[in-house]
Rosetta silent file (secondary structure, phi, psi, omega in degrees, C-alpha in Angstrom):
SEQUENCE: XXXXXXXXXXXXXXXXXXXXXXXXXXXXXXXXXXXXXXXXXXXXXXXXXXXXXXXXXXXXXXXXXXXXXXXXXXXXXXXXXXXXXXXXXXXXXXXXXXXXX
SCORE:     score description
SCORE:     0.000 S_00000001
   1 L     0.000  145.940  167.456    0.000    0.000    0.000 S_00000001
   2 E  -127.600  117.173 -168.897    0.971    3.567   -0.521 S_00000001
   3 L    70.865 -123.458  176.700   -1.383    5.701    1.499 S_00000001
   4 L  -118.327   19.449 -178.905   -4.523    3.596    1.548 S_00000001
   5 E  -107.859  132.263  174.106   -4.312    2.288   -2.011 S_00000001
   6 L   -68.324  139.651 -175.920   -3.211   -1.204   -2.935 S_00000001
   7 L   -82.469  143.739  174.985   -0.366   -1.032   -5.411 S_00000001
   8 L   -61.409  142.908 -179.490   -0.638   -2.382   -8.965 S_00000001
   9 L    94.373   -2.136  177.499    1.208   -5.666   -9.326 S_00000001
  10 L   -66.055  128.992 -177.776    0.189   -6.959   -5.901 S_00000001
  11 E  -114.004  124.389  178.321   -0.060  -10.746   -6.137 S_00000001
  12 E  -101.602  133.029  176.246   -2.282  -12.747   -3.814 S_00000001
  13 E   -91.417 -172.416  176.567   -1.620  -16.407   -3.233 S_00000001
  14 E   -80.619  158.477  171.656   -4.017  -19.079   -2.043 S_00000001
  15 E   -78.080  119.477 -174.025   -5.094  -19.441    1.574 S_00000001
  16 E  -122.638  153.300 -179.214   -2.918  -22.317    2.773 S_00000001
  17 E   -81.696  146.568  168.961   -2.710  -24.312    6.026 S_00000001
  18 L   -92.690  165.886  179.682    0.100  -24.063    8.574 S_00000001
  19 L   -66.996  -23.347 -177.073    1.309  -27.153   10.445 S_00000001
  20 L   -89.709   10.169  177.444   -0.308  -25.862   13.672 S_00000001
  21 L    91.432   -2.017  176.085   -3.831  -25.876   12.215 S_00000001
  22 L   -92.820  176.667 -177.671   -3.929  -22.159   11.368 S_00000001
  23 E  -125.985  157.126  176.723   -4.065  -20.674    7.894 S_00000001
  24 E  -141.062  157.142  176.452   -2.089  -18.025    6.049 S_00000001
  25 E  -128.042  125.759  179.077   -2.368  -15.878    2.969 S_00000001
  26 E  -100.883  128.288  175.910    0.744  -14.643    1.194 S_00000001
  27 E  -123.185  128.595 -177.634    0.576  -11.339   -0.670 S_00000001
  28 E  -124.859  154.756  176.371    3.658  -10.156   -2.572 S_00000001
  29 L  -147.591  120.195  175.762    4.688   -7.028   -4.413 S_00000001
  30 L   -83.238  127.231 -175.424    7.953   -6.636   -6.311 S_00000001
  31 L  -132.460  136.519  172.927    9.324   -3.135   -5.781 S_00000001
  32 L   -67.932  139.230 -173.838   12.416   -1.408   -7.101 S_00000001
  33 H   -51.707  -40.690 -178.192   14.638   -0.468   -4.142 S_00000001
  34 H   -72.216  -13.691 -177.720   14.383    3.273   -4.783 S_00000001
  35 H  -103.605    7.175 -176.026   10.585    3.140   -4.853 S_00000001
  36 L   -76.835  -18.474 -178.202   10.078    1.344   -1.520 S_00000001
  37 L   -61.127  132.583  177.120    9.776    4.555    0.474 S_00000001
  38 L    88.749   -1.701  178.519    6.280    5.169    1.775 S_00000001
  39 E   -83.593  151.704  178.988    5.054    1.602    1.321 S_00000001
  40 E  -146.064  158.952  174.643    3.235   -0.224    4.116 S_00000001
  41 E  -111.714  124.591 -176.042    1.615   -3.576    4.747 S_00000001
  42 E  -109.044  119.036 -177.542   -1.921   -3.382    6.123 S_00000001
  43 E  -110.200  122.968  175.410   -3.177   -6.457    8.003 S_00000001
  44 L  -118.009  133.290  177.511   -6.891   -6.886    8.737 S_00000001
  45 L  -156.609  146.158 -178.405   -8.150   -9.910   10.636 S_00000001
  46 H   -61.832  -28.355 -178.740  -11.178  -10.738   12.756 S_00000001
  47 H   -73.822  -10.721 -178.596   -8.927  -11.796   15.640 S_00000001
  48 H   -86.763   -1.486  176.963   -7.519   -8.258   15.888 S_00000001
  49 L    60.552   39.680  178.725  -10.806   -6.887   17.200 S_00000001
  50 L    81.171   -3.014  178.428  -11.037   -4.115   14.641 S_00000001
  51 L   -95.377   96.626  178.998   -7.451   -2.980   15.327 S_00000001
  52 L   -68.133  152.812  175.404   -5.695   -3.249   11.976 S_00000001
  53 E  -105.603  128.054  176.188   -1.927   -3.700   11.913 S_00000001
  54 E  -119.777  118.568  179.332    0.024   -1.385    9.624 S_00000001
  55 E  -107.430  117.861 -177.965    3.690   -2.212    9.073 S_00000001
  56 E   -89.136  136.354  177.396    5.652    0.557    7.382 S_00000001
  57 L   -78.191  119.275  178.889    8.501   -0.327    5.082 S_00000001
  58 L  -120.267  132.913  176.296   11.594    1.425    6.354 S_00000001
  59 L   -97.350  107.699 -179.424   14.916    1.420    4.606 S_00000001
  60 L   -84.612  123.128  176.524   17.570    1.495    7.287 S_00000001
  61 L   -97.271  146.896 -178.159   20.778    3.043    6.121 S_00000001
  62 L  -100.785   27.276 -179.342   23.982    2.182    7.836 S_00000001
  63 H   -60.476  -43.038  179.265   25.573    5.595    7.278 S_00000001
  64 H   -60.856  -41.021  179.097   25.796    6.190   11.029 S_00000001
  65 H   -66.541  -38.972  178.217   27.512    2.848   11.530 S_00000001
  66 H   -64.959  -43.690  178.745   29.988    3.596    8.745 S_00000001
  67 H   -62.345  -42.780  177.979   30.789    7.010   10.233 S_00000001
  68 H   -61.190  -42.707  179.441   31.292    5.429   13.659 S_00000001
  69 H   -62.917  -41.156  179.149   33.641    2.804   12.179 S_00000001
  70 H   -65.306  -41.916  179.156   35.685    5.496   10.417 S_00000001
  71 H   -63.363  -43.747  179.029   35.952    7.553   13.621 S_00000001
  72 H   -63.356  -43.567  178.892   37.071    4.512   15.636 S_00000001
  73 H   -62.445  -43.501  177.563   39.625    3.603   12.964 S_00000001
  74 H   -63.406  -39.423  177.854   41.002    7.165   12.879 S_00000001
  75 H   -63.250  -43.672  178.071   41.209    7.209   16.682 S_00000001
  76 H   -62.826  -43.640  178.699   43.133    3.920   16.671 S_00000001
  77 H   -63.513  -37.396  177.887   45.508    5.170   13.988 S_00000001
  78 H   -64.499  -44.002  179.068   46.078    8.373   15.955 S_00000001
  79 H   -63.085  -44.926  179.433   46.906    6.412   19.123 S_00000001
  80 H   -64.200  -43.596  179.240   49.294    4.107   17.245 S_00000001
  81 H   -62.775  -41.508  178.730   50.972    7.052   15.481 S_00000001
  82 H   -64.246  -41.221 -179.271   51.393    8.887   18.796 S_00000001
  83 H   -64.737  -43.075  178.350   52.837    5.767   20.436 S_00000001
  84 H   -64.402  -43.465  179.502   55.328    5.244   17.584 S_00000001
  85 H   -62.085  -43.736 -178.784   56.323    8.944   17.675 S_00000001
  86 H   -63.007  -45.261  178.399   56.740    8.842   21.459 S_00000001
  87 H   -64.293  -40.080 -178.009   58.892    5.710   21.306 S_00000001
  88 H   -65.782  -39.719 -177.977   60.927    7.123   18.431 S_00000001
  89 H   -76.120  -21.263 -179.189   61.659   10.400   20.215 S_00000001
  90 H   -95.484   -7.202  179.910   62.695    8.651   23.441 S_00000001
  91 L   -81.460  151.597  174.084   64.979    6.096   21.788 S_00000001
  92 L   -79.991  163.122 -179.641   68.732    6.631   21.518 S_00000001
  93 H   -57.040  -33.599  178.946   70.321    6.826   18.048 S_00000001
  94 H   -69.942  -32.971  176.709   71.626    3.246   18.370 S_00000001
  95 H   -70.245  -31.857  177.188   68.109    2.020   19.122 S_00000001
  96 H   -59.898  -44.652 -178.540   66.857    3.860   15.995 S_00000001
  97 H   -63.542  -40.352 -179.281   69.249    1.802   13.886 S_00000001
  98 H   -70.417  -30.680  178.826   68.093   -1.463   15.461 S_00000001
  99 H   -70.627  -30.169 -177.392   64.435   -0.536   14.898 S_00000001
 100 H   -82.022  -15.481 -178.280   65.078    0.067   11.202 S_00000001
 101 L   -75.911    0.000    0.000   66.777   -3.315   10.630 S_00000001
């Protein structure tokens, strides 16, 4: 659904039994990834007591996770670079030669 209209291309399957004695109906809609925004699945059933269930399709982007990973990586590189610089400046010239070998 987009708004309250069923989308063209919606395919309804048969009502089929589950192993536990209940039944299910599968409804599918093929959607291009860029057009999924604003779609929802609307579930109506007598057992819901008039309270329909509406599930909104949300595309979760992992941009925040990527930014966090980059920040952590930069922080680690900064710590390692500082540690190497600190060790290098406190070493004697003979230790510099042994580190380079």
